[in-house]
N, C-alpha and C positions, 0 to 999 in steps of 0.2 A: 581538341576543344574548339567549339564554335566561337568566332569573334563576336563581341557584343553587338557590333554593327557591321553589316556587310555593305561594302562600297562596291558598286557594280557599274561597269561601263561597257556599252555595246556600240557597234558600228553597223550601219545598214546603208542601202542604196535606194534612192527614190526611183520608182519605175518611170521612164520617160513618158511624158504625157499625163501623168497622174498627180502632178503638183497641185492642181486646183482641188482635186479630191482630197488630198492630204490636208490642205488648208481648211476645207469644209468640215473636217472631223474635229478640229482643234477646240471649238467652244464646248462641245459635249465632253471631249476628253478632259479638258480642264476641270469640269464639274466632277467627273468620275474620279480623277486623281485627288481632288480636294477631299472626297469621301475617304479615300485610302489613307490620307494623312490623319483625318479625324479618328479613324479606326486604329491608328498607330501601325498600319501595315508598312508604311514608309515614313521616313523622316523628311525627305525632300526628293524631288525628281525634276529633271530638266531635259528638254529636247532641244537640240541645236541642228542647224543645217548649214551646209556649204556646197554650193552647186548641187550635184545629185547625191552628195553624201549626207547622211543623217546620223546623229550621235545621241545616245541615251545615257544619262548619268542618274543614278538613284541610290538611296541608302535604305537598307532594311534592318530593323532591330531584330536580332536573332536569325532565324532561317531566311535564306534568300528566296525571293519570289521571281519567277520567270518573267521575262519581258512580255510574253503573250498574255499573261494574267494582269498586266498593268496597262499596256498600250496596244493590246491586240486589235483595237478598233482601227489602227492605221496600217495594219499588216497588208491589207489589200492594195495599198498605195506603194508598197515596197517590192523590189525585185528580189527573187531568190538569190542567195549569195552564190557567186560563181565558183566553179571548181570544187563543188561538194557533191556528195551523192544524195543529200537530203534537200528538202525544199525550205530550209529555215532561212529567215530574212535577217537575222541578227547574228553578227560575229562578235564573240567576246573580246574585249581589249584587256590586256594585262597591266596591272598596277606595277610600275617600275620605280616610282618615286612618290613619296608623300612627306610633308613637313611634320605631320603629327599623326597620331593614330588613336582610335577610340579605346578608352579604358572601361567605359560603361555607356549604356544608352543615355543616361542623364549627363554624363560628361560631354557627349557628342551633340545633344539636343541644343538647338539654337535658342538663346534667350529671347532674341527678337529676330524676325525674318531679315535676311540680307536685303540691301537696296537693289542688288542685281546679282544674278548668277551668270557667270561669263565663261567662255572657253575660247581657246585659240589652238591652231594646229600648225604643224610643220612636218616636212619629210626629212628623214635621216638618210645620209649616204649609206647604202646597204653594208658596205665594208666597215662602217663606223658604229654599227648598232651595239656590238659587244662593249666597245670602249665607252659609249654614252651610258649604258646601263651600269657598268663598273663604277664610273666616276660618280654617278648619281647615288648609287647604293652607298658608296663611301661617304659622301656628304650627308646622306640621310641618317646614317648610323653614327657618324662622328659629331654631327650638329643637329640633333632632333629639335624641332620646335623653332627653327630660325625663320620661318615664313608664315604665310597664311595658314591658319589652323586647318582649313578645309581644302587647301591646294593639293592637287594630285596630278601626276603625269601617267598616262596609260599609253600602251602601244599595241598596234595590230599591223602585221607586216612591217613596213618601215615608216608608218605614219604615227606621229605623236599627237595626243589629245591632252591638253592642259586645262583642267577644270579649276576655277577660282571663284571666290565670292567677294563682293564689294559692299562696304569697305572691308579690306582684309582684316581678319581677326588675328592679332599677334598674341600668342599665349605660350608660356613655357610648357614644354612637354612634361607629362607626368611619368613617362617611362624613360628608361635609360637606353641609349643606343647600344648596338651590339659590338661596336668597335671602340677600342681605347686609343687608337692611333690619332694623329692629327696631320693627315696628308692631303686634305682637300686643297686644291690649288688656289692660291690667293688671287690669281688673275683668271677668275672663273670664266668670264665672258670671252676672253681671248682663247682660252682652251676649248670652249664649246663651239666656237665659230666653225672650225673645219669639219665638225660632225654633220652640219646641215647641208641638205641638198638644195642648190639654188632653184628658185622659182623660174618658170619658163621665161627665157629672154633676158633675165637679169645679168647673167654672166657674160653673154655676148655683148651686151650694151655697156659693160664695165661698171654696172651698178652694184654688183654683189659685194665687192670688197668694201663698199661705202655703206652697205645696208646696216640698219639697226632697228631695234624696237619692232614695230608692227610689220616692217618690211621683211623681217626674219619670221617671226611668229605671226600668222594671219588670224585676226579676230574673226569669229564666225557668228552667225545670226542665231539668236534665241527664239525658238518657236513657242514654247510654253514652259511654265515653271510653277511648282507648288512647294 
């Protein structure tokens, strides 16, 4: 059965030297995306960037729409994804954690637009990926609805992308979790810390063990949003 709302996340790479070309496409892209919202092709869409990385988050009621059919105008500014036999520029990121899940299109539709769509990223230590996913699935299914209704963590390789909206919408989940256990660690942040890969130079400078907040998860820039 198709979920009532498809939540899709993709990761791409900006071609070196084409940053200005990407920026030049944004005003027209914003107009095009607004038309897609009016047509109910999408509920929301946001593009984010961090250095040469670009991230795409969007929601489709019913059938999923391919990135090229929504943001294809920026494809010429993106580099083909490395280590593939095709020329695609978007790599799908997998949903590994969400606080809530759509029960219907109307359940998921925003009553009012958020003040801000935000995202942050961090790298996992490769040997800790399975542990991170296990612990998050456990919390997701033991305690559904405990955070921002629209908050979701996605992964590609060992890079995490955490999408959130501001102000956070706290809403009890309409669905029941899949687990009846209560094993989510009470010292959550302490348990999470060893999973994260230090940012360059922080460990050598002795800063990593003192790091918190945005020093762990890096906020990234919003390019456009509808």
